[in-house]
C-alpha angles and dihedrals in degrees: 000000000000124000112237129179093316130149121251090258091049090050090050088051090050090053089050091049091051091049092047091052087051089058104268110150090187089062090055089050091050093051090048092049093048096055110018096095093047092047090049095053091047090052093045090053090052100046103021091216124108098210093045089047090052092049093046091049091054091045092050091054091043092053094043093050092048090053095039093120089059092060115112123190093234082108133023115274089241090059091050093047095047090050091054091047095048093046091049090049092048088053090050093051091046091054092045091050091047090051093055090050097051116112108240090212099047099039122204144256122248127217091279092053094251115148114236134176131212115255110222115205108243132170091224110048118181116244094263094049091047091051094049091047093051091046092054090049092051092050091050091048090051091056093044090048089062093060124093113270094255092052093041091055093049094050091048093051094045102041108019098036092031095223121165121243090255093052091050090049090052094044094052097032091236131140112265091238091055092052091052095045093047092047088052089052090047092053090049091052093048089052090054091048091051092049091051091047091051092052093051097049 
């Protein structure tokens, strides 16, 4: 990549991007450290929820790092990163708003045109509902069971036990940043497992 009329900080970021694309994990870490707090505060302003802001921050970096080879220095890396983060957050807010407007009786169509209905939590589920709920839980557990023990434990605590990042960090005596980074990795691995499963069905 060529340096254009960029600031010193933008040139530093450009060097880090080049290093990351060459396989340097340290470069990824430095980019994450440089902008994580700013991205988080931007996400928090948009969603006004700490956990959602944390998830969206991790997602933003995940998407940016996956597309790193598409970055061009016509703009500063920070501008490119903030654009990805804000677009991802806007998509999240749209989906959230759409979910609240869906009729519970009529259901809704997803992007593929498949009809779906909203499952309402009830103490007394009919046999079909109970079966479907158990089947979904079993499928999710099958995917989680394929993860390494450390990732499996984190996913179970976060999504099955519904613990916060802070509670998980306390429970496992891990730094908060480690919990978030490993949960991001776990979600990435689960996505890959799901993709592979879909191809083999």
